[in-house]
N, CA, C and O atoms as a printed pandas DataFrame, in Angstrom:
     atom_number atom_name residue_name chain_id  residue_number  x_coord  y_coord  z_coord
0              1         N          MET        A               1    0.817   -1.166   -0.013
1              2        CA          MET        A               1   -0.010   -0.008    0.013
2              3         C          MET        A               1    0.878    1.266   -0.011
3              4         O          MET        A               1    1.799    1.373    0.799
4              5         N          ALA        A               2    0.628    2.191   -0.886
5              6        CA          ALA        A               2    1.428    3.397   -1.011
6              7         C          ALA        A               2    1.081    4.363    0.106
7              8         O          ALA        A               2   -0.065    4.462    0.544
8              9         N          THR        A               3    2.085    5.056    0.541
9             10        CA          THR        A               3    1.860    6.120    1.564
10            11         C          THR        A               3    2.105    7.476    0.933
11            12         O          THR        A               3    2.872    7.592   -0.022
12            13         N          THR        A               4    1.478    8.466    1.447
13            14        CA          THR        A               4    1.617    9.825    0.941
14            15         C          THR        A               4    2.285   10.673    2.030
15            16         O          THR        A               4    1.865   10.645    3.187
16            17         N          MET        A               5    3.316   11.418    1.660
17            18        CA          MET        A               5    4.007   12.300    2.576
18            19         C          MET        A               5    3.631   13.727    2.191
19            20         O          MET        A               5    3.553   14.083    1.015
20            21         N          GLN        A               6    3.405   14.516    3.211
21            22        CA          GLN        A               6    3.164   15.941    2.967
22            23         C          GLN        A               6    4.173   16.770    3.707
23            24         O          GLN        A               6    4.522   16.471    4.849
24            25         N          THR        A               7    4.643   17.812    3.060
25            26        CA          THR        A               7    5.599   18.737    3.659
26            27         C          THR        A               7    5.051   20.134    3.524
27            28         O          THR        A               7    4.617   20.530    2.442
28            29         N          GLN        A               8    5.065   20.889    4.610
29            30        CA          GLN        A               8    4.628   22.236    4.579
30            31         C          GLN        A               8    5.804   23.147    4.175
31            32         O          GLN        A               8    6.915   23.000    4.684
32            33         N          ILE        A               9    5.541   24.085    3.255
33            34        CA          ILE        A               9    6.552   25.019    2.824
34            35         C          ILE        A               9    5.978   26.440    2.903
35            36         O          ILE        A               9    4.764   26.628    2.825
36            37         N          ASN        A              10    6.838   27.414    3.056
37            38        CA          ASN        A              10    6.423   28.778    3.030
38            39         C          ASN        A              10    6.735   29.364    1.674
39            40         O          ASN        A              10    7.830   29.187    1.139
40            41         N          VAL        A              11    5.763   30.064    1.127
41            42        CA          VAL        A              11    5.941   30.661   -0.195
42            43         C          VAL        A              11    5.729   32.166   -0.123
43            44         O          VAL        A              11    4.703   32.619    0.384
44            45         N          THR        A              12    6.690   32.957   -0.626
45            46        CA          THR        A              12    6.575   34.390   -0.608
46            47         C          THR        A              12    6.306   34.827   -2.043
47            48         O          THR        A              12    7.024   34.433   -2.962
48            49         N          THR        A              13    5.279   35.633   -2.230
49            50        CA          THR        A              13    4.921   36.090   -3.569
50            51         C          THR        A              13    5.166   37.586   -3.668
51            52         O          THR        A              13    5.024   38.306   -2.680
52            53         N          ASP        A              14    5.526   38.049   -4.829
53            54        CA          ASP        A              14    5.741   39.462   -5.087
54            55         C          ASP        A              14    4.923   39.794   -6.355
55            56         O          ASP        A              14    5.364   39.507   -7.467
56            57         N          ALA        A              15    3.787   40.370   -6.191
57            58        CA          ALA        A              15    2.881   40.604   -7.282
58            59         C          ALA        A              15    3.073   42.044   -7.865
59            60         O          ALA        A              15    3.288   43.011   -7.134
60            61         N          LEU        A              16    2.987   42.123   -9.162
61            62        CA          LEU        A              16    3.137   43.366   -9.881
62            63         C          LEU        A              16    2.069   43.439  -10.937
63            64         O          LEU        A              16    2.051   42.604  -11.841
64            65         N          ASP        A              17    1.168   44.415  -10.859
65            66        CA          ASP        A              17    0.113   44.608  -11.858
66            67         C          ASP        A              17    0.805   45.064  -13.125
67            68         O          ASP        A              17    1.717   45.889  -13.067
68            69         N          THR        A              18    0.390   44.542  -14.268
69            70        CA          THR        A              18    0.993   44.897  -15.533
70            71         C          THR        A              18    0.966   46.410  -15.774
71            72         O          THR        A              18    1.864   46.940  -16.428
72            73         N          ARG        A              19   -0.026   47.097  -15.270
73            74        CA          ARG        A              19   -0.118   48.562  -15.425
74            75         C          ARG        A              19    0.996   49.261  -14.713
75            76         O          ARG        A              19    1.272   50.424  -15.009
76            77         N          GLU        A              20    1.663   48.591  -13.765
77            78        CA          GLU        A              20    2.748   49.202  -12.996
78            79         C          GLU        A              20    4.093   48.962  -13.652
79            80         O          GLU        A              20    5.083   49.557  -13.226
80            81         N          ILE        A              21    4.177   48.097  -14.694
81            82        CA          ILE        A              21    5.463   47.798  -15.321
82            83         C          ILE        A              21    5.946   49.016  -16.116
83            84         O          ILE        A              21    5.226   49.547  -16.962
84            85         N          ARG        A              22    7.149   49.436  -15.835
85            86        CA          ARG        A              22    7.775   50.590  -16.516
86            87         C          ARG        A              22    8.975   50.156  -17.399
87            88         O          ARG        A              22    9.449   50.919  -18.240
88            89         N          ALA        A              23    9.442   48.924  -17.182
89            90        CA          ALA        A              23   10.602   48.471  -17.996
90            91         C          ALA        A              23   10.594   46.946  -17.956
91            92         O          ALA        A              23   10.208   46.334  -16.961
92            93         N          ILE        A              24   11.034   46.347  -19.073
93            94        CA          ILE        A              24   11.217   44.883  -19.130
94            95         C          ILE        A              24   12.616   44.596  -19.663
95            96         O          ILE        A              24   13.172   45.344  -20.467
96            97         N          GLU        A              25   13.151   43.498  -19.187
97            98        CA          GLU        A              25   14.483   43.134  -19.650
98            99         C          GLU        A              25   14.337   41.972  -20.658
99           100         O          GLU        A              25   13.765   40.924  -20.357
100          101         N          LEU        A              26   14.869   42.205  -21.841
101          102        CA          LEU        A              26   14.932   41.187  -22.884
102          103         C          LEU        A              26   16.356   40.758  -23.109
103          104         O          LEU        A              26   17.250   41.275  -22.439
104          105         N          ALA        A              27   16.614   39.850  -24.006
105          106        CA          ALA        A              27   17.959   39.356  -24.252
106          107         C          ALA        A              27   18.923   40.482  -24.660
107          108         O          ALA        A              27   20.123   40.370  -24.408
108          109         N          ASP        A              28   18.429   41.562  -25.282
109          110        CA          ASP        A              28   19.308   42.643  -25.713
110          111         C          ASP        A              28   19.352   43.808  -24.713
111          112         O          ASP        A              28   19.883   44.865  -25.053
112          113         N          GLY        A              29   18.815   43.656  -23.493
113          114        CA          GLY        A              29   18.880   44.662  -22.487
114          115         C          GLY        A              29   17.530   45.172  -22.023
115          116         O          GLY        A              29   16.496   44.591  -22.352
116          117         N          TRP        A              30   17.534   46.265  -21.255
117          118        CA          TRP        A              30   16.305   46.840  -20.706
118          119         C          TRP        A              30   15.606   47.703  -21.746
119          120         O          TRP        A              30   16.255   48.355  -22.564
120          121         N          HIS        A              31   14.256   47.702  -21.708
121          122        CA          HIS        A              31   13.415   48.508  -22.524
122          123         C          HIS        A              31   12.389   49.186  -21.656
123          124         O          HIS        A              31   11.667   48.522  -20.913
124          125         N          ASN        A              32   12.312   50.509  -21.736
125          126        CA          ASN        A              32   11.249   51.246  -20.989
126          127         C          ASN        A              32    9.939   51.096  -21.779
127          128         O          ASN        A              32    9.920   51.155  -23.008
128          129         N          VAL        A              33    8.863   50.903  -21.039
129          130        CA          VAL        A              33    7.541   50.639  -21.673
130          131         C          VAL        A              33    6.482   51.480  -20.999
131          132         O          VAL        A              33    6.648   51.917  -19.860
132          133         N          THR        A              34    5.396   51.703  -21.708
133          134        CA          THR        A              34    4.213   52.373  -21.194
134          135         C          THR        A              34    2.971   51.582  -21.647
135          136         O          THR        A              34    3.022   50.814  -22.607
136          137         N          ASN        A              35    1.896   51.786  -20.954
137          138        CA          ASN        A              35    0.581   51.141  -21.286
138          139         C          ASN        A              35    0.702   49.620  -21.420
139          140         O          ASN        A              35    0.185   49.029  -22.369
140          141         N          CYS        A              36    1.372   49.012  -20.485
141          142        CA          CYS        A              36    1.619   47.561  -20.567
142          143         C          CYS        A              36    0.406   46.767  -20.108
143          144         O          CYS        A              36   -0.202   47.117  -19.097
144          145         N          GLU        A              37    0.047   45.734  -20.805
145          146        CA          GLU        A              37   -1.053   44.842  -20.430
146          147         C          GLU        A              37   -0.767   43.433  -20.839
147          148         O          GLU        A              37   -0.035   43.186  -21.798
148          149         N          LEU        A              38   -1.346   42.498  -20.107
149          150        CA          LEU        A              38   -1.235   41.080  -20.410
150          151         C          LEU        A              38   -2.297   40.677  -21.403
151          152         O          LEU        A              38   -3.483   40.927  -21.186
152          153         N          VAL        A              39   -1.883   40.055  -22.493
153          154        CA          VAL        A              39   -2.845   39.632  -23.546
154          155         C          VAL        A              39   -2.539   38.204  -23.974
155          156         O          VAL        A              39   -1.466   37.682  -23.668
156          157         N          GLN        A              40   -3.458   37.577  -24.669
157          158        CA          GLN        A              40   -3.219   36.305  -25.276
158          159         C          GLN        A              40   -2.977   36.562  -26.775
159          160         O          GLN        A              40   -3.861   37.033  -27.490
160          161         N          PHE        A              41   -1.788   36.250  -27.214
161          162        CA          PHE        A              41   -1.456   36.436  -28.634
162          163         C          PHE        A              41   -1.886   35.231  -29.405
163          164         O          PHE        A              41   -1.467   34.118  -29.087
164          165         N          ALA        A              42   -2.714   35.410  -30.415
165          166        CA          ALA        A              42   -3.252   34.287  -31.172
166          167         C          ALA        A              42   -2.541   34.105  -32.504
167          168         O          ALA        A              42   -2.189   35.061  -33.196
168          169         N          VAL        A              43   -2.349   32.846  -32.826
169          170        CA          VAL        A              43   -1.775   32.502  -34.116
170          171         C          VAL        A              43   -2.776   31.582  -34.797
171          172         O          VAL        A              43   -3.166   30.547  -34.256
172          173         N          GLY        A              44   -3.178   31.978  -35.981
173          174        CA          GLY        A              44   -4.166   31.172  -36.721
174          175         C          GLY        A              44   -4.162   31.459  -38.196
175          176         O          GLY        A              44   -3.383   32.286  -38.671
176          177         N          GLU        A              45   -5.029   30.780  -38.933
177          178        CA          GLU        A              45   -5.107   31.009  -40.364
178          179         C          GLU        A              45   -5.800   32.304  -40.624
179          180         O          GLU        A              45   -6.666   32.720  -39.854
180          181         N          ALA        A              46   -5.428   32.956  -41.714
181          182        CA          ALA        A              46   -5.960   34.241  -42.094
182          183         C          ALA        A              46   -7.346   34.108  -42.700
183          184         O          ALA        A              46   -7.469   33.924  -43.911
184          185         N          HIS        A              47   -8.341   34.192  -41.926
185          186        CA          HIS        A              47   -9.707   34.280  -42.413
186          187         C          HIS        A              47  -10.538   35.021  -41.354
187          188         O          HIS        A              47  -10.095   35.168  -40.215
188          189         N          SER        A              48  -11.678   35.463  -41.706
189          190        CA          SER        A              48  -12.460   36.306  -40.801
190          191         C          SER        A              48  -13.680   35.527  -40.331
191          192         O          SER        A              48  -14.398   34.975  -41.165
192          193         N          PRO        A              49  -13.941   35.461  -39.040
193          194        CA          PRO        A              49  -13.044   35.895  -37.950
194          195         C          PRO        A              49  -11.904   34.901  -37.780
195          196         O          PRO        A              49  -12.001   33.740  -38.177
196          197         N          ILE        A              50  -10.824   35.384  -37.182
197          198        CA          ILE        A              50   -9.655   34.524  -36.994
198          199         C          ILE        A              50   -9.995   33.421  -36.015
199          200         O          ILE        A              50  -10.618   33.681  -34.986
200          201         N          SER        A              51   -9.608   32.223  -36.308
201          202        CA          SER        A              51   -9.784   31.061  -35.447
202          203         C          SER        A              51   -8.413   30.620  -34.935
203          204         O          SER        A              51   -7.724   29.862  -35.617
204          205         N          PRO        A              52   -8.018   31.059  -33.791
205          206        CA          PRO        A              52   -6.653   30.732  -33.331
206          207         C          PRO        A              52   -6.499   29.244  -33.070
207          208         O          PRO        A              52   -7.387   28.586  -32.528
208          209         N          THR        A              53   -5.333   28.732  -33.477
209          210        CA          THR        A              53   -5.029   27.366  -33.207
210          211         C          THR        A              53   -4.105   27.232  -32.002
211          212         O          THR        A              53   -3.981   26.157  -31.416
212          213         N          LYS        A              54   -3.440   28.370  -31.629
213          214        CA          LYS        A              54   -2.577   28.423  -30.457
214          215         C          LYS        A              54   -2.689   29.811  -29.840
215          216         O          LYS        A              54   -2.808   30.810  -30.550
216          217         N          LEU        A              55   -2.651   29.861  -28.510
217          218        CA          LEU        A              55   -2.660   31.134  -27.781
218          219         C          LEU        A              55   -1.389   31.206  -26.974
219          220         O          LEU        A              55   -0.995   30.212  -26.363
220          221         N          TYR        A              56   -0.736   32.345  -26.951
221          222        CA          TYR        A              56    0.519   32.548  -26.190
222          223         C          TYR        A              56    0.348   33.772  -25.294
223          224         O          TYR        A              56   -0.040   34.839  -25.769
224          225         N          PRO        A              57    0.636   33.624  -23.998
225          226        CA          PRO        A              57    0.568   34.786  -23.113
226          227         C          PRO        A              57    1.677   35.772  -23.534
227          228         O          PRO        A              57    2.815   35.373  -23.782
228          229         N          ALA        A              58    1.320   37.059  -23.608
229          230        CA          ALA        A              58    2.236   38.060  -24.101
230          231         C          ALA        A              58    1.966   39.360  -23.406
231          232         O          ALA        A              58    0.893   39.568  -22.840
232          233         N          LEU        A              59    2.964   40.254  -23.449
233          234        CA          LEU        A              59    2.778   41.609  -22.970
234          235         C          LEU        A              59    2.588   42.502  -24.218
235          236         O          LEU        A              59    3.340   42.404  -25.188
236          237         N          ARG        A              60    1.590   43.350  -24.167
237          238        CA          ARG        A              60    1.382   44.377  -25.244
238          239         C          ARG        A              60    1.653   45.731  -24.598
239          240         O          ARG        A              60    1.077   46.063  -23.562
240          241         N          TYR        A              61    2.535   46.507  -25.220
241          242        CA          TYR        A              61    2.951   47.790  -24.654
242          243         C          TYR        A              61    3.481   48.731  -25.742
243          244         O          TYR        A              61    3.678   48.335  -26.891
244          245         N          LYS        A              62    3.700   49.973  -25.347
245          246        CA          LYS        A              62    4.362   50.927  -26.234
246          247         C          LYS        A              62    5.806   51.001  -25.818
247          248         O          LYS        A              62    6.099   51.185  -24.636
248          249         N          ASN        A              63    6.743   50.860  -26.786
249          250        CA          ASN        A              63    8.150   50.895  -26.478
250          251         C          ASN        A              63    8.688   52.326  -26.458
251          252         O          ASN        A              63    7.932   53.295  -26.521
252          253         N          GLU        A              64   10.012   52.431  -26.370
253          254        CA          GLU        A              64   10.657   53.755  -26.285
254          255         C          GLU        A              64   10.400   54.626  -27.462
255          256         O          GLU        A              64   10.476   55.851  -27.362
256          257         N          PHE        A              65   10.094   54.022  -28.587
257          258        CA          PHE        A              65    9.803   54.765  -29.808
258          259         C          PHE        A              65    8.321   54.972  -30.054
259          260         O          PHE        A              65    7.926   55.347  -31.158
260          261         N          ASN        A              66    7.487   54.733  -29.039
261          262        CA          ASN        A              66    6.029   54.853  -29.092
262          263         C          ASN        A              66    5.382   53.853  -30.084
263          264         O          ASN        A              66    4.291   54.105  -30.597
264          265         N          LYS        A              67    6.033   52.776  -30.334
265          266        CA          LYS        A              67    5.503   51.723  -31.225
266          267         C          LYS        A              67    4.827   50.668  -30.416
267          268         O          LYS        A              67    5.332   50.287  -29.360
268          269         N          LEU        A              68    3.700   50.179  -30.871
269          270        CA          LEU        A              68    2.983   49.067  -30.208
270          271         C          LEU        A              68    3.720   47.750  -30.443
271          272         O          LEU        A              68    3.997   47.360  -31.577
272          273         N          VAL        A              69    4.029   47.079  -29.328
273          274        CA          VAL        A              69    4.828   45.862  -29.403
274          275         C          VAL        A              69    4.115   44.746  -28.621
275          276         O          VAL        A              69    3.457   45.000  -27.612
276          277         N          ARG        A              70    4.262   43.528  -29.104
277          278        CA          ARG        A              70    3.741   42.337  -28.400
278          279         C          ARG        A              70    4.948   41.411  -28.157
279          280         O          ARG        A              70    5.614   41.002  -29.108
280          281         N          THR        A              71    5.218   41.093  -26.927
281          282        CA          THR        A              71    6.378   40.258  -26.599
282          283         C          THR        A              71    5.864   39.065  -25.821
283          284         O          THR        A              71    5.187   39.243  -24.808
284          285         N          PRO        A              72    6.170   37.830  -26.273
285          286        CA          PRO        A              72    5.773   36.670  -25.490
286          287         C          PRO        A              72    6.377   36.709  -24.107
287          288         O          PRO        A              72    7.539   37.084  -23.946
288          289         N          ILE        A              73    5.610   36.330  -23.110
289          290        CA          ILE        A              73    6.094   36.294  -21.719
290          291         C          ILE        A              73    7.379   35.469  -21.594
291          292         O          ILE        A              73    8.259   35.813  -20.806
292          293         N          ALA        A              74    7.486   34.422  -22.338
293          294        CA          ALA        A              74    8.653   33.531  -22.296
294          295         C          ALA        A              74    9.943   34.254  -22.681
295          296         O          ALA        A              74   11.021   33.779  -22.323
296          297         N          LYS        A              75    9.882   35.368  -23.384
297          298        CA          LYS        A              75   11.072   36.123  -23.824
298          299         C          LYS        A              75   11.472   37.173  -22.809
299          300         O          LYS        A              75   12.548   37.756  -22.933
300          301         N          VAL        A              76   10.633   37.439  -21.794
301          302        CA          VAL        A              76   10.937   38.453  -20.847
302          303         C          VAL        A              76   11.798   37.869  -19.696
303          304         O          VAL        A              76   11.418   36.887  -19.059
304          305         N          LEU        A              77   12.957   38.496  -19.454
305          306        CA          LEU        A              77   13.846   38.006  -18.381
306          307         C          LEU        A              77   13.489   38.560  -17.014
307          308         O          LEU        A              77   13.575   37.859  -16.006
308          309         N          SER        A              78   13.074   39.862  -16.988
309          310        CA          SER        A              78   12.658   40.435  -15.740
310          311         C          SER        A              78   11.821   41.677  -16.002
311          312         O          SER        A              78   11.783   42.203  -17.114
312          313         N          PHE        A              79   11.135   42.143  -14.922
313          314        CA          PHE        A              79   10.250   43.276  -14.986
314          315         C          PHE        A              79   10.738   44.316  -13.976
315          316         O          PHE        A              79   11.412   43.971  -13.005
316          317         N          SER        A              80   10.396   45.597  -14.204
317          318        CA          SER        A              80   10.681   46.619  -13.187
318          319         C          SER        A              80    9.531   47.618  -13.169
319          320         O          SER        A              80    8.931   47.930  -14.198
320          321         N          ASP        A              81    9.243   48.111  -11.962
321          322        CA          ASP        A              81    8.174   49.120  -11.860
322          323         C          ASP        A              81    8.825   50.521  -11.879
323          324         O          ASP        A              81    8.167   51.513  -11.566
324          325         N          GLU        A              82   10.121   50.595  -12.247
325          326        CA          GLU        A              82   10.806   51.878  -12.462
326          327         C          GLU        A              82   11.525   51.851  -13.795
327          328         O          GLU        A              82   12.046   50.811  -14.196
328          329         N          PRO        A              83   11.562   53.011  -14.508
329          330        CA          PRO        A              83   12.327   53.047  -15.767
330          331         C          PRO        A              83   13.785   52.591  -15.537
331          332         O          PRO        A              83   14.341   52.759  -14.452
332          333         N          GLN        A              84   14.375   52.014  -16.586
333          334        CA          GLN        A              84   15.749   51.512  -16.469
334          335         C          GLN        A              84   16.554   52.121  -17.594
335          336         O          GLN        A              84   16.020   52.481  -18.642
336          337         N          SER        A              85   17.861   52.231  -17.356
337          338        CA          SER        A              85   18.722   52.713  -18.432
338          339         C          SER        A              85   19.174   51.512  -19.224
339          340         O          SER        A              85   19.337   50.421  -18.678
340          341         N          ARG        A              86   19.382   51.719  -20.542
341          342        CA          ARG        A              86   19.808   50.624  -21.409
342          343         C          ARG        A              86   21.213   50.202  -21.022
343          344         O          ARG        A              86   22.095   51.034  -20.808
344          345         N          SER        A              87   21.409   48.854  -20.933
345          346        CA          SER        A              87   22.701   48.331  -20.640
346          347         C          SER        A              87   23.104   47.281  -21.607
347          348         O          SER        A              87   24.196   46.724  -21.495
């Protein structure tokens, strides 16, 4: 007969609302952002209405050049609630 073991652990969470994100770190360094929000990026065949075959969690924001950008969450290395200098 199998036995089950339980262990109690303490978990600390640090939550940041996407509206508070002012910079994200990508592979090429820090990028200051505005109007950041969490979205599901859909990939599907081009017909109307679009029928996505896959959804990817992504951040949609305006970058330093005021361009609308969508970045998959998997590509983000870290977040900051303060603007960062490019390094």
